C-alpha positions in Angstrom: -2.0 -35.3 -23.2 -4.7 -32.7 -23.6 -3.8 -29.3 -22.1 -6.6 -27.3 -20.6 -6.9 -23.8 -19.3 -8.9 -22.8 -16.3 -10.1 -19.5 -14.7 -11.6 -19.2 -11.3 -13.1 -15.8 -11.8 -13.7 -14.3 -8.4 -14.8 -10.9 -7.2 -11.4 -10.3 -5.7 -9.1 -12.1 -8.0 -8.9 -14.3 -11.1 -6.9 -17.5 -10.6 -5.7 -18.8 -13.9 -4.1 -22.2 -14.5 -2.9 -24.5 -17.3 -2.7 -28.2 -16.9 -4.8 -31.4 -16.8 -5.6 -32.0 -13.1 -4.4 -31.7 -9.5 -1.1 -33.5 -10.2 -0.4 -31.7 -13.5 -0.7 -27.9 -13.1 2.0 -26.4 -15.2 1.5 -22.7 -14.8 -0.7 -20.4 -12.6 -1.3 -16.7 -12.3 -3.4 -14.6 -9.8 -4.8 -11.4 -11.3 -6.6 -8.8 -9.2 -10.3 -8.3 -10.3 -10.3 -4.6 -11.3 -12.2 -3.5 -14.4 -13.5 -6.2 -16.9 -11.2 -4.8 -19.6 -8.0 -4.9 -17.5 -8.7 -8.2 -15.8 -9.8 -10.1 -18.9 -6.9 -8.6 -20.8 -4.3 -9.8 -18.2 -5.9 -13.3 -18.2 -5.8 -13.5 -22.0 -2.2 -12.4 -22.0 -1.4 -15.2 -19.6 -3.0 -17.9 -21.7 -1.5 -16.6 -24.9 2.0 -16.7 -23.3 1.4 -20.3 -22.0 0.3 -21.4 -25.5 3.6 -20.1 -26.9 5.5 -21.9 -24.1 3.6 -25.1 -23.6 1.6 -25.6 -26.8 -2.0 -25.1 -27.8 -4.9 -25.4 -25.4 -7.6 -28.0 -26.1 -10.3 -26.0 -24.2 -10.8 -23.4 -21.5 -13.1 -23.5 -18.5 -14.3 -20.5 -16.6 -15.9 -20.8 -13.1 -17.2 -17.4 -12.4 -18.8 -15.3 -9.7 -22.3 -14.4 -10.6 -25.2 -14.3 -11.1 -24.3 -15.6 -14.6 -26.3 -16.7 -17.7 -25.7 -20.4 -18.3 -28.3 -21.3 -20.9 -26.4 -21.9 -24.2 -29.3 -20.8 -26.4 -29.4 -17.3 -24.7 -27.7 -14.5 -26.6 -26.3 -13.5 -23.2 -24.7 -16.9 -22.5 -21.4 -16.4 -20.8 -22.4 -13.1 -19.2 -22.2 -12.0 -15.6 -25.6 -10.4 -15.1 -27.0 -8.6 -11.9 -23.8 -8.7 -9.8 -23.2 -6.2 -7.0 -19.5 -6.0 -8.1 -19.0 -2.5 -9.4 -18.4 -2.3 -13.1 -19.1 -6.0 -13.8 -22.8 -5.9 -14.4 -23.8 -7.3 -17.9 -20.2 -8.3 -18.7 -19.5 -10.8 -21.4 -16.9 -13.1 -19.8 -16.8 -16.0 -22.2 -16.8 -14.1 -25.6 -13.4 -12.5 -25.4 -11.7 -15.8 -24.5 -13.5 -17.8 -27.2 -12.7 -15.2 -29.9 -9.0 -14.7 -28.9 -8.1 -18.3 -28.1 -10.3 -20.1 -30.6 -11.1 -23.0 -28.4 -14.3 -24.4 -26.7 -15.1 -22.6 -23.5 -16.9 -24.4 -20.6 -18.7 -22.0 -18.3 -20.4 -22.3 -14.9 -20.6 -20.6 -11.5 -17.5 -20.6 -9.4 -19.2 -22.8 -6.8 -20.5 -25.3 -9.3 -16.9 -25.5 -10.7 -15.5 -26.1 -7.2 -18.2 -28.8 -6.7 -17.3 -30.5 -9.9 -13.6 -30.6 -8.9 -14.5 -32.1 -5.5 -16.6 -34.7 -7.2 -13.8 -35.6 -9.7 -10.8 -35.4 -7.4 -11.8 -34.5 -3.8 -14.3 -34.9 -0.9 -17.3 -35.9 -3.1 -15.8 -38.7 -5.0 -18.3 -41.6 -5.4 -21.3 -39.4 -4.5 -24.2 -38.5 -6.8 -25.9 -35.8 -4.6 -24.0 -33.3 -2.5 -23.7 -29.5 -1.8 -20.6 -27.3 -2.0 -21.0 -24.0 -0.2 -18.3 -21.3 -0.2 -18.3 -18.8 2.7 -15.9 -15.9 1.9 -16.2 -12.6 0.0 -19.7 -13.8 -0.8 -21.6 -16.9 -0.1 -22.6 -19.2 -2.9 -23.6 -22.8 -3.3 -23.3 -25.5 -6.0 -25.0 -28.8 -6.0 -24.7 -32.1 -7.9 -28.1 -33.9 -7.9 -28.5 -37.4 -9.2 -25.1 -37.1 -10.9 -25.7 -33.8 -12.7 -24.8 -30.2 -11.8 -28.0 -28.4 -10.7 -29.1 -25.7 -13.1 -32.6 -24.7 -14.0 -34.3 -21.3 -14.2 -30.8 -19.9 -13.7 -28.5 -21.6 -11.1 -28.7 -22.1 -7.4 -28.3 -18.9 -5.3 -27.8 -20.5 -1.9 -26.1 -17.5 -0.5 -29.3 -15.4 -0.8 -31.4 -17.7 1.3 -33.5 -15.7 3.7 -32.9 -16.5 7.4 -34.7 -15.6 10.6 -32.7 -12.8 12.4 -33.4 -11.8 16.0 -32.7 -8.1 16.1 -32.2 -8.3 19.9 -29.4 -10.9 19.5 -28.1 -9.4 16.3 -28.9 -5.8 15.6 -26.7 -5.8 12.4 -29.1 -5.2 9.5 -27.1 -7.2 7.0 -24.7 -6.2 4.2 -26.4 -7.6 1.0 -27.3 -4.7 -1.3 -30.2 -6.7 -2.7 -31.7 -8.3 0.4 -30.0 -6.9 3.6 -30.1 -9.8 6.0 -30.0 -12.9 3.7 -27.3 -15.5 4.4 -24.7 -13.6 2.5 -25.7 -10.4 4.1 -25.3 -11.8 7.6 -22.5 -14.4 7.3 -20.1 -13.5 4.5 -16.6 -12.3 5.2 -17.5 -8.6 4.5 -20.6 -8.9 6.7 -18.6 -10.2 9.6 -16.1 -7.4 9.1 -18.8 -4.7 9.0 -20.5 -6.2 12.1 -17.4 -6.7 14.3 -15.0 -4.1 12.9 -12.2 -6.4 11.8 -11.8 -9.4 9.4 -13.0 -12.8 10.4 -9.5 -14.2 10.4 -8.5 -11.7 13.1 -11.3 -12.7 15.5 -10.2 -15.1 18.3 -11.9 -18.5 18.6 -13.7 -17.4 21.8 -15.2 -14.3 20.2 -19.1 -14.2 20.2 -18.9 -13.8 16.4 -18.4 -17.5 15.9 -21.5 -18.7 17.8 -23.6 -16.3 15.8 -21.9 -17.3 12.5 -22.4 -21.0 13.3 -26.1 -20.4 14.0 -26.7 -18.7 10.6 -24.8 -21.4 8.8 -26.7 -24.2 10.7 -30.1 -22.6 9.7 -29.1 -22.5 6.1 -27.5 -26.0 5.9 -30.5 -27.5 7.7 -32.8 -26.1 4.9 -30.5 -27.5 2.2 -30.5 -30.9 3.9 -34.3 -30.9 4.0 -34.6 -29.7 0.4 -31.9 -31.5 -1.5 -31.1 -34.4 0.9 -27.4 -34.3 0.0 -25.1 -37.2 0.9 -22.4 -34.7 2.0 -22.0 -30.9 2.5 -18.6 -29.4 1.7 -17.9 -25.9 3.2 -15.1 -23.9 1.6 -14.1 -20.3 1.4 -11.9 -18.0 3.5 -14.3 -17.8 6.5 -14.4 -21.6 6.8 -10.6 -21.6 7.0 -11.2 -21.0 10.7 -11.4 -24.7 11.5 -12.8 -24.1 15.0 -16.0 -23.1 13.3 -16.8 -26.7 12.0 -17.7 -28.2 15.4 -20.0 -25.3 16.1 -21.7 -25.8 12.8 -22.0 -29.5 13.4 -23.7 -28.9 16.8 -25.9 -26.2 15.3 -27.2 -28.4 12.5 -28.1 -31.2 14.9 -29.9 -28.6 17.1 -31.9 -27.1 14.3 -32.9 -30.5 12.8 -33.7 -31.8 16.3 -33.4 -35.5 15.3 -36.1 -35.1 12.7 -34.0 -36.7 9.9 -32.8 -40.1 11.2 -29.7 -40.8 9.2 -26.4 -42.1 10.7 -24.5 -39.4 8.7 -26.3 -36.8 10.8 -26.8 -38.6 14.1 -23.5 -40.5 14.4 -21.0 -39.1 11.9 -21.8 -35.5 11.3 -18.0 -34.5 11.3 -17.7 -36.8 8.2 -20.9 -35.3 6.7 -20.2 -31.6 6.9 -16.5 -31.3 5.9 -13.9 -28.9 4.4 -12.9 -29.3 0.8 -10.3 -32.0 0.2 -8.8 -29.8 -2.5 -8.5 -26.8 -0.2 -8.4 -23.4 -1.9 -7.5 -25.1 -5.3 -11.1 -26.4 -5.7 -12.2 -23.4 -7.7 -9.5 -23.3 -10.3 -9.3 -27.1 -10.6 -13.1 -27.0 -11.2 -12.4 -24.6 -14.1 -10.0 -27.2 -15.5 -12.8 -29.8 -15.1 -15.2 -27.5 -17.0 -12.6 -27.3 -19.8 -12.3 -31.0 -19.9 -16.1 -31.3 -20.3 -16.2 -28.6 -23.0 -13.5 -30.5 -24.9 
């Protein structure tokens, strides 16, 4: 059986795994995202140790925070580019692993990786067009369209979608260093903590934060629905771990769309249309294993 390595390269931590799928994960490690040199070095040491213990890897997959350069013909392929993460701008992520491990390396965004995992093993099985959105330290979206991961000029940046903000209802100017009050600037975990003074997970279900959060997510999801016409939307990330948020989002999407799109998935079964990831918080690292499988 082929043995793959996977890295969910996040802004807070790198999650590394060796295995072949959800039922065969043989080793894992969580590494704090500090400097590129230290973080990549620790991840390399993990995979080198696992190769000594378990045998050679066939390929490695890296599902990374971004923005990233995905075009294989670019000399900067495998780089993190204009990130707000201090110290990581213009960092070559793929190169050190390819050189040290000597295996093919599959590379994509962290959300595209999670989407790929949900398509292969989770809540998007059997679908050819869907959206995966993660709402956590940042907000990012990945999409499978007509059976292929959506790339293009670069890759989707669904978290930086601009939204209408009523300064009377929400005087918070936004936390995005690039755009201020884009979706990520208004609804990410750090944005919620800056606005309300404590992390999202500490806010009670009746707190006004959740109605505001649901409204911003509903505005964004309704735009994705009108643009990409996904068969399902999967919402992951730490903020969405607060399951009481889902019914608020369902109601918000129906309110924003106002019965314009007449599809039973929206009008009758929206709780089956906007769903949490079936793979839970493993979607990202399993997506990295799926990227390794594709690279092999």
